[in-house]
TIKOL-453746 format. One record per residue (C-alpha): residue number from 1; residue in three letters; x, y, z. Coordinates in nm, 2 decimals, padded with zeros to 4 digits. Each point is the difference from the previous one (the first is absolute). Layout:
// TIKOL-453746
<r pos="NUM" code="ALA" px="X" py="Y" pz="Z"/>
...
***
This chain:
// TIKOL-453746
<r pos="1" code="MET" px="10.73" py="12.01" pz="11.24"/>
<r pos="2" code="ALA" px="00.00" py="00.38" pz="-00.02"/>
<r pos="3" code="LYS" px="00.34" py="00.16" pz="-00.02"/>
<r pos="4" code="LEU" px="00.12" py="00.22" pz="00.28"/>
<r pos="5" code="THR" px="00.11" py="00.36" pz="-00.08"/>
<r pos="6" code="GLU" px="00.37" py="00.09" pz="00.04"/>
<r pos="7" code="LYS" px="-00.08" py="00.18" pz="00.33"/>
<r pos="8" code="GLN" px="-00.19" py="-00.30" pz="00.13"/>
<r pos="9" code="GLU" px="00.30" py="-00.22" pz="-00.09"/>
<r pos="10" code="ILE" px="00.23" py="00.24" pz="00.19"/>
<r pos="11" code="VAL" px="-00.23" py="-00.02" pz="00.31"/>
<r pos="12" code="LEU" px="-00.03" py="-00.37" pz="-00.03"/>
<r pos="13" code="LEU" px="00.38" py="-00.05" pz="-00.01"/>
<r pos="14" code="GLY" px="00.04" py="00.24" pz="00.29"/>
<r pos="15" code="LEU" px="-00.25" py="-00.18" pz="00.22"/>
<r pos="16" code="VAL" px="00.15" py="-00.34" pz="-00.08"/>
<r pos="17" code="ALA" px="00.34" py="00.14" pz="00.10"/>
<r pos="18" code="GLY" px="-00.14" py="00.10" pz="00.33"/>
<r pos="19" code="LYS" px="-00.03" py="00.37" pz="-00.05"/>
<r pos="20" code="SER" px="-00.28" py="00.19" pz="00.17"/>
<r pos="21" code="ARG" px="-00.30" py="00.14" pz="-00.19"/>
<r pos="22" code="ALA" px="00.14" py="00.35" pz="00.06"/>
<r pos="23" code="GLU" px="00.33" py="-00.10" pz="-00.16"/>
<r pos="24" code="CYS" px="-00.17" py="-00.16" pz="-00.29"/>
<r pos="25" code="ALA" px="-00.22" py="00.30" pz="-00.05"/>
<r pos="26" code="LYS" px="00.31" py="00.22" pz="-00.03"/>
<r pos="27" code="LEU" px="00.17" py="-00.24" pz="-00.24"/>
<r pos="28" code="ALA" px="-00.30" py="-00.03" pz="-00.23"/>
<r pos="29" code="GLU" px="-00.10" py="00.37" pz="00.04"/>
<r pos="30" code="VAL" px="-00.35" py="-00.09" pz="00.11"/>
<r pos="31" code="SER" px="-00.19" py="00.07" pz="00.32"/>
<r pos="32" code="GLU" px="-00.03" py="-00.25" pz="00.28"/>
<r pos="33" code="SER" px="-00.38" py="00.00" pz="-00.05"/>
<r pos="34" code="THR" px="00.06" py="-00.12" pz="-00.36"/>
<r pos="35" code="ILE" px="00.20" py="-00.29" pz="00.13"/>
<r pos="36" code="TYR" px="-00.27" py="-00.08" pz="00.25"/>
<r pos="37" code="ASN" px="-00.25" py="00.00" pz="-00.29"/>
<r pos="38" code="TRP" px="00.23" py="-00.23" pz="-00.20"/>
<r pos="39" code="LEU" px="00.02" py="-00.24" pz="00.29"/>
<r pos="40" code="ASN" px="-00.37" py="-00.03" pz="-00.01"/>
<r pos="41" code="ASP" px="00.01" py="-00.08" pz="-00.37"/>
<r pos="42" code="GLU" px="-00.03" py="-00.38" pz="-00.06"/>
<r pos="43" code="THR" px="00.25" py="-00.01" pz="-00.29"/>
<r pos="44" code="PHE" px="00.27" py="00.21" pz="00.19"/>
<r pos="45" code="ARG" px="-00.05" py="-00.20" pz="00.32"/>
<r pos="46" code="LYS" px="00.03" py="-00.33" pz="-00.19"/>
<r pos="47" code="ARG" px="00.32" py="00.11" pz="-00.18"/>
<r pos="48" code="LEU" px="00.14" py="00.12" pz="00.34"/>
<r pos="49" code="LYS" px="-00.07" py="-00.34" pz="00.16"/>
<r pos="50" code="GLU" px="00.15" py="-00.18" pz="-00.29"/>
<r pos="51" code="ALA" px="00.32" py="00.21" pz="00.02"/>
<r pos="52" code="GLN" px="00.02" py="-00.05" pz="00.37"/>
<r pos="53" code="ALA" px="-00.04" py="-00.37" pz="-00.04"/>
<r pos="54" code="ARG" px="00.28" py="-00.01" pz="-00.26"/>
<r pos="55" code="VAL" px="00.24" py="00.18" pz="00.24"/>
<r pos="56" code="PHE" px="-00.11" py="-00.23" pz="00.29"/>
<r pos="57" code="ASP" px="00.07" py="-00.31" pz="-00.21"/>
<r pos="58" code="GLU" px="00.34" py="00.13" pz="-00.11"/>
<r pos="59" code="THR" px="00.09" py="00.08" pz="00.35"/>
<r pos="60" code="THR" px="-00.12" py="-00.34" pz="00.12"/>
<r pos="61" code="ALA" px="00.21" py="-00.17" pz="-00.26"/>
<r pos="62" code="GLN" px="00.31" py="00.19" pz="00.09"/>
<r pos="63" code="LEU" px="-00.05" py="-00.08" pz="00.37"/>
<r pos="64" code="HIS" px="-00.05" py="-00.37" pz="-00.07"/>
<r pos="65" code="GLY" px="00.32" py="00.02" pz="-00.20"/>
<r pos="66" code="LEU" px="00.19" py="00.13" pz="00.30"/>
<r pos="67" code="ALA" px="-00.12" py="-00.28" pz="00.22"/>
<r pos="68" code="SER" px="00.27" py="-00.24" pz="-00.14"/>
<r pos="69" code="LEU" px="00.26" py="00.26" pz="00.08"/>
<r pos="70" code="ALA" px="-00.14" py="00.03" pz="00.35"/>
<r pos="71" code="ILE" px="00.02" py="-00.37" pz="00.05"/>
<r pos="72" code="GLU" px="00.37" py="00.01" pz="-00.09"/>
<r pos="73" code="SER" px="00.06" py="00.28" pz="00.25"/>
<r pos="74" code="LEU" px="-00.17" py="-00.20" pz="00.27"/>
<r pos="75" code="LYS" px="00.21" py="-00.30" pz="-00.09"/>
<r pos="76" code="ARG" px="00.32" py="00.21" pz="00.04"/>
<r pos="77" code="GLY" px="-00.14" py="00.13" pz="00.33"/>
<r pos="78" code="LEU" px="-00.01" py="-00.36" pz="00.13"/>
<r pos="79" code="ASP" px="00.38" py="-00.02" pz="-00.01"/>
<r pos="80" code="GLY" px="00.07" py="00.36" pz="00.09"/>
<r pos="81" code="ARG" px="00.09" py="00.12" pz="-00.35"/>
<r pos="82" code="ALA" px="-00.29" py="00.25" pz="-00.04"/>
<r pos="83" code="LYS" px="00.00" py="00.35" pz="00.15"/>
<r pos="84" code="ALA" px="-00.29" py="00.10" pz="00.23"/>
<r pos="85" code="ALA" px="-00.13" py="00.25" pz="-00.26"/>
<r pos="86" code="GLU" px="-00.02" py="-00.28" pz="-00.26"/>
<r pos="87" code="ILE" px="-00.19" py="-00.22" pz="00.24"/>
<r pos="88" code="ARG" px="-00.24" py="00.28" pz="00.08"/>
<r pos="89" code="THR" px="-00.06" py="00.07" pz="-00.37"/>
<r pos="90" code="ALA" px="-00.07" py="-00.37" pz="-00.06"/>
<r pos="91" code="ILE" px="-00.25" py="-00.01" pz="00.28"/>
<r pos="92" code="ALA" px="-00.17" py="00.32" pz="-00.14"/>
<r pos="93" code="ILE" px="-00.02" py="-00.17" pz="-00.34"/>
<r pos="94" code="PHE" px="-00.17" py="-00.30" pz="00.15"/>
<r pos="95" code="ALA" px="-00.24" py="00.22" pz="00.20"/>
<r pos="96" code="GLN" px="-00.11" py="00.19" pz="-00.31"/>
<r pos="97" code="THR" px="-00.03" py="-00.31" pz="-00.20"/>
<r pos="98" code="THR" px="-00.23" py="-00.15" pz="00.27"/>
<r pos="99" code="LYS" px="-00.21" py="00.32" pz="00.01"/>
<r pos="100" code="LEU" px="-00.04" py="-00.01" pz="-00.38"/>
<r pos="101" code="ARG" px="-00.11" py="-00.36" pz="00.02"/>
<r pos="102" code="GLU" px="-00.25" py="00.08" pz="00.27"/>
<r pos="103" code="MET" px="-00.14" py="00.28" pz="-00.21"/>
<r pos="104" code="GLU" px="-00.03" py="-00.24" pz="-00.30"/>
<r pos="105" code="LEU" px="-00.19" py="-00.25" pz="00.21"/>
<r pos="106" code="VAL" px="-00.23" py="00.26" pz="00.15"/>
<r pos="107" code="GLU" px="-00.08" py="00.12" pz="-00.35"/>
<r pos="108" code="ARG" px="-00.08" py="-00.36" pz="-00.11"/>
<r pos="109" code="ILE" px="-00.22" py="-00.06" pz="00.30"/>
<r pos="110" code="GLU" px="-00.19" py="00.33" pz="-00.06"/>
<r pos="111" code="LYS" px="-00.05" py="-00.10" pz="-00.36"/>
<r pos="112" code="LEU" px="-00.14" py="-00.34" pz="00.10"/>
<r pos="113" code="GLU" px="-00.23" py="00.16" pz="00.26"/>
<r pos="114" code="ARG" px="-00.14" py="00.23" pz="-00.27"/>
<r pos="115" code="ILE" px="-00.06" py="-00.29" pz="-00.23"/>
<r pos="116" code="PHE" px="-00.19" py="-00.19" pz="00.27"/>
<r pos="117" code="GLN" px="-00.20" py="00.30" pz="00.10"/>
<r pos="118" code="THR" px="-00.13" py="00.04" pz="-00.35"/>
<r pos="119" code="ARG" px="-00.13" py="-00.36" pz="00.00"/>
***
């Protein structure tokens, strides 16, 4: 795979970190139209998607790791030993874990649909 330039790497990291195209342009000292052109480049787009997938996977793993702590918080809540903020945090962790699982399932279903459409 072709290697990205240093400026492309800066933009890629900025985009993965959630920065806007304008912010990335300033960081890399390029124009926004240059970034737009890079986003239309197959190699750059592929590398960006790979980087975003790695971040998503790492975040998902961390969230799943927190699930066991959330369970313990809810157990403490059953006998009144957990604070309300702790219970709300545990509920938020489970909500996000559920959303991530739904996203994974949607992705798998879409992949299967693409496979069947090509047959």
